[in-house]
Residue frames as a rotation matrix with the C-alpha (Angstrom) as fourth column:
ALA 1
0.564 0.824 -0.046 0.01
0.825 -0.564 0.017 0.00
-0.012 -0.048 -0.999 0.02
GLN 2
0.397 -0.527 -0.751 2.89
0.172 -0.761 0.626 2.38
-0.901 -0.378 -0.211 0.79
LYS 3
-0.676 -0.694 0.248 4.46
0.327 0.019 0.945 1.72
-0.661 0.720 0.214 -2.55
GLY 4
-0.163 0.750 0.641 1.08
0.980 0.048 0.192 2.25
0.113 0.659 -0.743 -4.23
LEU 5
0.637 0.359 -0.683 0.78
0.545 -0.836 0.069 5.61
-0.546 -0.416 -0.728 -2.55
GLN 6
-0.236 -0.831 -0.503 4.01
0.059 -0.529 0.846 6.70
-0.970 0.170 0.174 -4.22
LEU 7
-0.735 -0.013 0.678 2.49
0.654 0.252 0.713 5.89
-0.180 0.968 -0.177 -7.62
ILE 8
0.387 0.920 0.064 -0.47
0.916 -0.376 -0.138 8.24
-0.103 0.112 -0.988 -7.04
LYS 9
-0.794 -0.608 0.013 0.14
0.603 -0.784 0.148 11.69
-0.080 0.125 0.989 -8.47
VAL 10
0.249 0.878 -0.409 -2.27
0.751 -0.441 -0.491 14.47
-0.612 -0.185 -0.769 -7.66
ILE 11
-0.505 -0.479 0.717 -2.38
0.852 -0.407 0.329 16.92
0.134 0.778 0.614 -10.56
ASN 12
-0.520 0.402 0.753 -5.02
-0.172 -0.914 0.368 19.32
0.836 0.062 0.545 -9.26
LEU 13
-0.424 0.408 -0.809 -6.74
0.895 0.323 -0.306 20.08
0.137 -0.854 -0.502 -6.04
ASN 14
0.197 0.597 0.777 -9.39
0.425 -0.767 0.481 22.71
0.883 0.235 -0.405 -5.34
GLN 15
-0.416 -0.373 0.829 -9.28
-0.463 -0.698 -0.546 25.26
0.783 -0.611 0.117 -2.50
ALA 16
0.581 0.697 0.420 -11.70
-0.750 0.259 0.608 23.19
0.315 -0.668 0.674 -0.42
GLY 17
0.802 -0.374 -0.465 -9.23
0.351 0.926 -0.139 20.30
0.483 -0.052 0.874 -0.52
ILE 18
-0.229 -0.907 0.355 -6.38
0.198 -0.400 -0.895 22.61
0.953 -0.134 0.271 0.39
ASN 19
-0.193 0.219 0.956 -8.31
-0.777 -0.630 -0.013 23.91
0.600 -0.745 0.291 3.33
LEU 20
0.799 0.587 -0.130 -9.53
-0.421 0.700 0.576 20.49
0.429 -0.406 0.807 4.42
PHE 21
0.670 -0.608 -0.426 -6.04
0.639 0.764 -0.085 19.09
0.377 -0.215 0.901 4.82
ASN 22
0.869 -0.241 -0.431 -4.54
0.128 -0.733 0.668 22.45
-0.477 -0.636 -0.606 6.08
PHE 23
0.112 -0.834 0.541 -2.04
0.992 0.130 -0.006 22.77
-0.065 0.537 0.841 3.24
LYS 24
-0.372 -0.311 -0.875 -0.38
0.381 -0.911 0.161 26.17
-0.847 -0.273 0.457 2.86
ASP 25
-0.086 0.306 -0.948 -1.12
-0.792 -0.598 -0.121 26.46
-0.604 0.741 0.294 -0.80
LYS 26
0.841 0.470 -0.266 -1.73
-0.524 0.588 -0.616 24.39
-0.133 0.658 0.741 -3.97
LYS 27
0.180 -0.851 -0.494 1.96
-0.582 0.312 -0.751 23.62
0.793 0.423 -0.439 -4.53
ASP 28
-0.583 -0.390 0.713 2.26
-0.812 0.299 -0.500 22.34
-0.018 -0.871 -0.491 -0.92
ALA 29
0.334 0.825 0.455 -0.87
-0.678 0.546 -0.493 20.20
-0.655 -0.144 0.742 -1.48
LEU 30
0.819 0.011 -0.573 0.42
-0.503 0.496 -0.708 18.69
0.276 0.868 0.412 -4.74
ASP 31
-0.128 -0.984 -0.125 3.85
-0.655 0.178 -0.734 17.97
0.745 -0.012 -0.667 -3.23
ASN 32
-0.871 -0.335 0.359 2.63
-0.466 0.331 -0.821 16.52
0.156 -0.882 -0.444 0.06
PHE 33
0.028 0.998 -0.064 -0.70
-0.920 0.050 0.388 14.92
0.390 0.048 0.919 -0.59
HIS 34
0.033 -0.131 -0.991 0.63
0.033 0.991 -0.129 11.50
0.999 -0.028 0.037 0.27
LYS 35
-0.901 -0.430 0.050 1.14
-0.006 -0.103 -0.995 12.78
0.433 -0.897 0.090 3.86
THR 36
-0.287 0.856 0.431 -2.64
-0.938 -0.343 0.057 12.84
0.196 -0.387 0.901 4.36
TYR 37
0.438 0.382 -0.814 -2.64
-0.243 0.922 0.302 9.04
0.865 0.066 0.497 4.54
ASN 38
-0.156 -0.470 0.869 -2.08
-0.988 0.083 -0.133 7.25
-0.009 -0.879 -0.477 7.84
ASP 39
-0.932 -0.290 0.218 -2.10
-0.306 0.951 -0.044 3.62
-0.195 -0.108 -0.975 8.92
GLN 40
-0.256 0.924 0.284 -5.89
0.137 0.325 -0.936 3.52
-0.957 -0.200 -0.210 8.93
SER 41
0.310 0.369 -0.876 -6.00
-0.739 -0.486 -0.466 4.99
-0.598 0.792 0.122 5.41
LEU 42
-0.648 -0.690 -0.322 -3.91
-0.736 0.460 0.497 2.09
-0.194 0.559 -0.806 4.04
ASP 43
-0.594 0.494 0.635 -6.83
0.280 0.867 -0.412 -0.33
-0.754 -0.067 -0.654 4.36
ASN 44
0.522 0.744 -0.417 -8.76
-0.123 -0.418 -0.900 1.91
-0.844 0.522 -0.126 2.01
ILE 45
-0.069 -0.611 -0.789 -5.91
-0.937 -0.232 0.261 1.78
-0.343 0.757 -0.556 -0.47
LYS 46
-0.886 -0.239 0.397 -6.11
-0.164 0.963 0.212 -1.97
-0.433 0.123 -0.893 -0.46
SER 47
-0.077 0.946 0.315 -9.81
0.412 0.318 -0.854 -1.86
-0.908 0.064 -0.414 -1.21
ILE 48
0.510 0.166 -0.844 -9.20
-0.575 -0.665 -0.477 0.54
-0.640 0.729 -0.244 -4.09
TYR 49
-0.543 -0.779 -0.313 -6.66
-0.787 0.342 0.514 -1.87
-0.293 0.525 -0.799 -5.52
PHE 50
-0.701 0.397 0.593 -9.14
0.293 0.918 -0.269 -4.71
-0.650 -0.014 -0.759 -5.34
ALA 51
0.401 0.856 -0.327 -11.73
0.064 -0.382 -0.922 -2.43
-0.914 0.349 -0.208 -7.12
ILE 52
0.114 -0.449 -0.886 -9.21
-0.890 -0.443 0.110 -1.71
-0.442 0.776 -0.450 -9.84
LEU 53
-0.859 -0.472 0.199 -8.45
-0.375 0.844 0.382 -5.42
-0.348 0.254 -0.902 -10.24
LYS 54
-0.321 0.815 0.482 -12.16
0.569 0.573 -0.590 -6.00
-0.757 0.085 -0.647 -10.71
LYS 55
-0.786 -0.108 0.609 -12.12
0.591 -0.420 0.689 -3.29
0.182 0.901 0.393 -13.36
GLU 56
0.262 0.876 -0.406 -14.61
0.924 -0.349 -0.158 -1.15
-0.280 -0.334 -0.900 -11.47
LYS 57
-0.177 -0.226 0.958 -14.92
0.714 -0.699 -0.034 2.37
0.678 0.678 0.285 -12.86
SER 58
-0.096 0.125 0.988 -15.97
-0.489 -0.870 0.062 3.96
0.867 -0.477 0.144 -9.61
SER 59
-0.216 0.032 -0.976 -16.11
0.715 0.686 -0.136 3.33
0.665 -0.727 -0.171 -5.91
THR 60
0.189 0.325 0.927 -17.60
-0.454 -0.808 0.376 4.94
0.871 -0.492 -0.005 -2.81
TYR 61
0.225 -0.121 -0.967 -16.40
0.714 0.696 0.079 4.33
0.663 -0.708 0.243 0.70
GLU 62
0.925 0.018 0.380 -15.62
-0.244 -0.737 0.631 5.88
0.291 -0.676 -0.677 4.06
GLY 63
0.317 -0.894 -0.316 -12.11
0.652 0.447 -0.613 6.21
0.689 -0.012 0.724 5.23
VAL 64
0.795 -0.227 -0.562 -9.73
0.414 -0.475 0.777 7.87
-0.443 -0.851 -0.283 7.63
ARG 65
0.315 -0.741 0.593 -7.21
0.589 -0.337 -0.734 10.50
0.744 0.581 0.330 6.57
GLN 66
0.272 -0.233 -0.934 -5.29
0.859 -0.378 0.345 13.15
-0.434 -0.896 0.097 8.37
THR 67
0.999 -0.026 -0.024 -4.48
-0.033 -0.932 -0.362 16.81
-0.013 0.363 -0.932 7.92
ILE 68
0.363 -0.930 0.061 -0.89
0.113 -0.022 -0.993 17.81
0.925 0.367 0.097 7.22
ASP 69
-0.148 -0.370 0.917 -0.75
-0.826 -0.464 -0.321 18.68
0.544 -0.805 -0.237 10.94
GLY 70
-0.910 -0.263 -0.321 -1.69
-0.105 0.894 -0.435 15.07
0.401 -0.362 -0.841 11.91
GLU 71
-0.521 0.796 0.308 -5.34
-0.673 -0.161 -0.722 15.72
-0.525 -0.583 0.620 12.91
THR 72
-0.828 0.246 0.504 -7.54
0.368 0.916 0.157 12.74
-0.423 0.316 -0.849 12.14
LEU 73
-0.466 0.717 -0.518 -10.25
-0.841 -0.541 0.007 13.24
-0.275 0.439 0.855 9.53
TYR 74
-0.409 0.474 0.779 -13.12
0.374 0.866 -0.331 10.89
-0.833 0.156 -0.532 8.80
VAL 75
-0.530 0.118 -0.839 -14.04
-0.679 -0.652 0.338 11.23
-0.507 0.749 0.426 5.19
HIS 76
0.435 0.640 0.634 -16.47
0.186 0.625 -0.758 9.93
-0.881 0.448 0.153 2.60
LEU 77
-0.494 -0.695 -0.523 -14.64
-0.462 -0.300 0.835 9.36
-0.737 0.654 -0.172 -0.68
LYS 78
0.647 0.582 0.493 -15.89
0.206 0.489 -0.848 8.68
-0.734 0.650 0.197 -4.16
TRP 79
-0.453 -0.780 -0.433 -13.60
-0.359 -0.284 0.889 8.12
-0.816 0.558 -0.152 -7.11
LEU 80
0.694 0.686 0.219 -14.54
0.056 0.252 -0.966 7.90
-0.718 0.682 0.136 -10.73
VAL 81
-0.385 -0.808 0.446 -12.35
0.586 0.159 0.794 6.98
-0.713 0.567 0.412 -13.71
LEU 82
-0.078 0.328 -0.941 -12.64
-0.491 -0.835 -0.250 9.69
-0.868 0.443 0.226 -16.34
PRO 83
0.844 0.439 0.307 -13.91
0.024 0.542 -0.840 8.66
-0.536 0.716 0.447 -19.76
SER 84
0.825 -0.500 -0.264 -11.30
-0.211 0.161 -0.964 7.28
0.524 0.851 0.027 -22.17
TYR 85
-0.223 -0.898 0.380 -9.03
-0.845 -0.016 -0.535 6.40
0.487 -0.440 -0.755 -19.20
GLU 86
0.660 0.663 0.354 -10.92
-0.750 0.552 0.363 3.27
0.045 -0.505 0.862 -18.19
GLU 87
0.815 -0.376 -0.441 -8.13
0.202 0.898 -0.391 0.90
0.543 0.230 0.808 -19.15
SER 88
-0.137 -0.990 0.006 -5.17
0.382 -0.058 -0.922 2.77
0.914 -0.125 0.386 -17.63
TYR 89
0.633 0.419 -0.650 -6.80
0.765 -0.212 0.608 4.55
0.117 -0.883 -0.455 -14.72
ALA 90
-0.390 -0.867 0.310 -4.47
0.850 -0.468 -0.240 7.39
0.353 0.171 0.920 -15.61
ARG 91
-0.784 0.244 0.570 -7.11
-0.271 -0.962 0.039 10.05
0.558 -0.124 0.821 -14.77
VAL 92
-0.291 0.659 -0.693 -9.34
0.818 0.547 0.176 9.58
0.496 -0.516 -0.699 -11.77
LEU 93
-0.231 0.348 0.909 -11.61
-0.339 -0.904 0.260 12.20
0.912 -0.249 0.326 -10.25
LEU 94
-0.477 0.022 -0.879 -11.73
0.745 0.541 -0.391 11.97
0.467 -0.841 -0.274 -6.45
SER 95
0.063 0.588 0.806 -14.33
-0.269 -0.768 0.582 13.62
0.961 -0.254 0.110 -4.27
ILE 96
-0.603 -0.339 -0.722 -13.65
0.598 0.408 -0.690 13.88
0.529 -0.848 -0.043 -0.53
SER 97
0.269 0.708 0.653 -16.28
-0.196 -0.623 0.757 14.98
0.943 -0.331 -0.029 1.98
ASP 98
-0.798 -0.562 0.216 -15.39
-0.259 -0.002 -0.966 15.63
0.543 -0.827 -0.144 5.60
ILE 99
0.317 0.913 -0.258 -17.69
-0.115 0.307 0.945 13.58
0.942 -0.269 0.203 7.86
THR 100
-0.676 -0.670 -0.305 -15.58
0.236 0.194 -0.952 13.97
0.698 -0.716 0.027 11.00
ALA 101
-0.703 0.451 0.550 -18.33
-0.699 -0.578 -0.421 15.85
0.128 -0.680 0.722 12.87
ILE 102
0.344 0.856 -0.386 -20.86
-0.780 0.489 0.390 13.14
0.522 0.167 0.836 11.96
LYS 103
0.076 -0.415 -0.907 -18.50
0.202 0.897 -0.394 10.39
0.976 -0.153 0.152 13.14
ASN 104
-0.894 -0.427 0.135 -17.81
-0.014 -0.275 -0.961 12.31
0.448 -0.861 0.240 16.42
TYR 105
-0.299 0.860 0.415 -21.58
-0.948 -0.318 -0.023 12.70
0.112 -0.400 0.910 16.98
GLN 106
0.461 0.433 -0.775 -22.02
-0.417 0.876 0.241 8.98
0.783 0.212 0.584 16.34
LYS 107
-0.417 -0.698 -0.582 -19.34
0.307 0.494 -0.813 8.17
0.855 -0.518 0.008 18.86
GLU 108
-0.888 0.128 0.442 -20.92
-0.430 -0.574 -0.697 10.49
0.164 -0.809 0.565 21.36
LEU 109
0.127 0.991 -0.029 -24.40
-0.944 0.130 0.303 8.98
0.304 -0.011 0.953 20.74
ASN 110
0.262 -0.095 -0.961 -22.96
-0.019 0.994 -0.103 5.46
0.965 0.046 0.258 21.14
LYS 111
-0.816 -0.567 -0.112 -21.40
0.139 -0.004 -0.990 6.52
0.561 -0.824 0.081 24.46
HIS 112
-0.604 0.652 0.458 -24.74
-0.797 -0.483 -0.363 7.86
-0.015 -0.584 0.812 25.64
LYS 113
0.326 0.696 -0.639 -26.52
-0.696 0.634 0.336 4.76
0.640 0.336 0.691 24.31
ASP 114
-0.168 -0.492 -0.854 -24.15
0.220 0.826 -0.519 2.51
0.961 -0.275 -0.030 26.24
HIS 115
-0.961 -0.177 0.212 -24.62
-0.134 -0.372 -0.918 4.63
0.241 -0.911 0.334 29.34
LEU 116
-0.195 0.971 0.138 -28.41
-0.970 -0.211 0.117 4.47
0.143 -0.111 0.984 28.98
GLU 117
0.268 0.247 -0.931 -28.23
-0.333 0.931 0.151 0.74
0.904 0.270 0.332 28.52
GLU 118
-0.684 -0.563 -0.463 -26.25
0.281 0.382 -0.880 0.42
0.673 -0.732 -0.104 31.81
ILE 119
-0.822 0.415 0.390 -28.83
-0.569 -0.588 -0.575 2.56
-0.009 -0.695 0.719 33.58
VAL 120
0.184 0.926 -0.330 -31.74
-0.896 0.296 0.331 0.47
0.405 0.235 0.884 32.14
LEU 121
-0.032 -0.273 -0.961 -29.92
0.074 0.959 -0.275 -2.72
0.997 -0.080 -0.011 33.22
GLU 122
-0.947 -0.321 -0.014 -29.42
0.052 -0.111 -0.992 -1.37
0.317 -0.940 0.122 36.77
ARG 123
-0.490 0.823 0.287 -33.07
-0.865 -0.420 -0.274 -0.26
-0.105 -0.383 0.918 37.00
THR 124
0.224 0.582 -0.782 -34.27
-0.625 0.701 0.343 -3.63
0.747 0.412 0.521 35.61
ASN 125
-0.441 -0.466 -0.767 -32.17
0.303 0.727 -0.616 -5.47
0.845 -0.504 -0.179 38.24
GLU 126
-0.962 0.128 0.242 -33.66
-0.273 -0.508 -0.817 -3.16
0.018 -0.852 0.523 40.91
ILE 127
-0.088 0.991 -0.102 -37.21
-0.981 -0.068 0.181 -3.83
0.172 0.116 0.978 39.67
ILE 128
0.094 0.108 -0.990 -36.58
-0.214 0.973 0.085 -7.55
0.972 0.204 0.114 39.63
LYS 129
-0.799 -0.439 -0.412 -35.26
0.314 0.280 -0.907 -7.46
0.514 -0.854 -0.086 43.21
LEU 130
-0.767 0.585 0.265 -38.19
-0.627 -0.592 -0.507 -5.23
-0.140 -0.555 0.820 44.35
ASN 131
0.077 0.853 -0.516 -40.64
-0.859 0.320 0.400 -7.58
0.506 0.413 0.758 42.60
SER 132
-0.213 -0.237 -0.948 -39.07
0.151 0.951 -0.272 -10.54
0.965 -0.201 -0.167 44.33
ASP 133
-0.987 -0.141 -0.075 -39.27
0.105 -0.218 -0.970 -8.81
0.121 -0.966 0.230 47.68
LEU 134
-0.516 0.854 0.056 -42.86
-0.854 -0.509 -0.109 -7.80
-0.064 -0.104 0.992 47.02
THR 135
0.108 0.498 -0.860 -43.79
-0.483 0.782 0.393 -11.36
0.869 0.373 0.325 46.02
GLN 136
-0.549 -0.362 -0.753 -42.28
0.427 0.653 -0.625 -12.66
0.719 -0.665 -0.204 49.26
THR 137
-0.960 0.265 0.089 -44.07
-0.238 -0.610 -0.756 -9.96
-0.147 -0.747 0.649 51.30
ASN 138
-0.205 0.926 -0.317 -47.28
-0.918 -0.069 0.391 -10.77
0.340 0.371 0.864 49.49
SER 139
-0.079 0.112 -0.991 -46.88
-0.040 0.993 0.115 -14.42
0.996 0.048 -0.074 50.25
GLU 140
-0.883 -0.260 -0.391 -46.25
0.378 0.099 -0.920 -13.68
0.278 -0.960 0.011 53.98
LEU 141
-0.748 0.658 0.089 -49.32
-0.643 -0.685 -0.342 -11.41
-0.164 -0.313 0.935 54.05
TYR 142
-0.064 0.743 -0.666 -51.41
-0.708 0.437 0.555 -14.12
0.704 0.507 0.498 52.47
LYS 143
-0.408 -0.152 -0.900 -50.30
0.406 0.853 -0.328 -16.60
0.818 -0.499 -0.287 55.11
LYS 144
-0.985 0.001 -0.174 -51.11
0.155 -0.451 -0.879 -14.07
-0.079 -0.893 0.444 57.85
THR 145
-0.464 0.876 -0.136 -54.50
-0.873 -0.425 0.240 -13.40
0.153 0.230 0.961 56.27
GLU 146
-0.063 0.401 -0.914 -55.20
-0.165 0.899 0.406 -17.14
0.984 0.176 0.010 56.30
GLU 147
-0.718 -0.263 -0.645 -54.16
0.550 0.354 -0.756 -17.31
0.427 -0.898 -0.110 59.99
LEU 148
-0.919 0.393 0.034 -56.37
-0.353 -0.780 -0.517 -14.29
-0.177 -0.487 0.855 60.80
SER 149
-0.216 0.875 -0.434 -59.32
-0.786 0.108 0.609 -15.91
0.579 0.472 0.664 58.96
GLN 150
-0.147 0.142 -0.979 -58.88
0.319 0.944 0.089 -19.09
0.936 -0.299 -0.184 60.95
THR 151
-0.920 -0.175 -0.350 -58.63
0.382 -0.206 -0.901 -17.14
0.086 -0.963 0.256 64.21
ILE 152
-0.696 0.718 0.020 -61.75
-0.718 -0.696 -0.005 -15.13
0.011 -0.018 1.000 63.36
GLN 153
-0.060 0.665 -0.744 -63.53
-0.431 0.655 0.620 -18.39
0.900 0.358 0.247 62.54
MET 154
-0.466 -0.180 -0.866 -62.43
0.594 0.662 -0.457 -19.88
0.656 -0.727 -0.202 65.91
LEU 155
-0.993 0.096 -0.076 -63.56
-0.014 -0.710 -0.704 -16.75
-0.121 -0.698 0.706 67.72
LYS 156
-0.411 0.895 -0.173 -66.91
-0.835 -0.293 0.466 -16.83
0.366 0.336 0.868 66.01
GLU 157
-0.055 0.334 -0.941 -67.32
0.040 0.942 0.333 -20.52
0.998 -0.019 -0.065 66.95
THR 158
-0.733 -0.284 -0.618 -66.32
0.615 0.114 -0.780 -19.73
0.292 -0.952 0.091 70.54
GLN 159
-0.886 0.452 0.101 -68.79
-0.462 -0.845 -0.269 -16.85
-0.036 -0.285 0.958 70.61
ASP 160
-0.144 0.870 -0.471 -71.49
-0.669 0.265 0.694 -19.07
0.729 0.415 0.544 69.35
GLN 161
-0.230 -0.043 -0.972 -70.69
0.464 0.873 -0.149 -21.64
0.855 -0.485 -0.181 72.03
LEU 162
-0.966 -0.143 -0.214 -70.76
0.256 -0.473 -0.843 -18.96
0.020 -0.870 0.493 74.68
ILE 163
-0.574 0.819 0.002 -74.13
-0.792 -0.556 0.253 -17.76
0.208 0.144 0.967 73.46
GLN 164
0.036 0.577 -0.816 -75.41
-0.254 0.795 0.551 -21.32
0.967 0.188 0.175 73.50
SER 165
-0.559 -0.315 -0.767 -74.03
0.598 0.487 -0.637 -21.84
0.574 -0.814 -0.084 77.01
GLU 166
-0.976 0.211 0.058 -75.73
-0.205 -0.789 -0.579 -18.75
-0.077 -0.577 0.813 78.26
LYS 167
-0.198 0.933 -0.301 -79.00
-0.778 0.037 0.627 -19.83
0.596 0.358 0.718 76.68
MET 168
-0.014 0.175 -0.985 -78.64
0.202 0.965 0.168 -23.17
0.979 -0.197 -0.048 78.43
ALA 169
-0.839 -0.337 -0.428 -77.74
0.488 -0.114 -0.866 -21.49
0.243 -0.935 0.260 81.69
SER 170
-0.719 0.657 0.227 -80.85
-0.675 -0.737 -0.004 -19.29
0.165 -0.156 0.974 81.45
């Protein structure tokens, strides 16, 4: 992949590209464009080579690049072989869109999602524990209710006996 990078020659770059990668000027960009690649970018180079081997005329993918200062950029890239260069790939138009902010938002959202999942898991475990405690308490109350019902029944029977005894005594 590193050797392949040396074969790529950038012949033109618009001002947006110069600004994106923090080049001083167009000459700086054309001379140092290969410095925008880092180790993560090399995987993209491999996929481009496979696309070329398959004779694909265009490709779209997301990748990682870096500014000339070393700041990481997440980018959406689309390349297209220009007409009449399909066999040699000598002229390729490359469009690069900065999606760093989107990727950072996605990371932040994932972090919050993971945190929310932890909170939900904690709350679920608390609810399960409370439910278990409530079920146990409910069971104990049911037993006590049964005991109270039996005691009330015995008291009623005793009262009936006392009333009968008083009637007999009268």
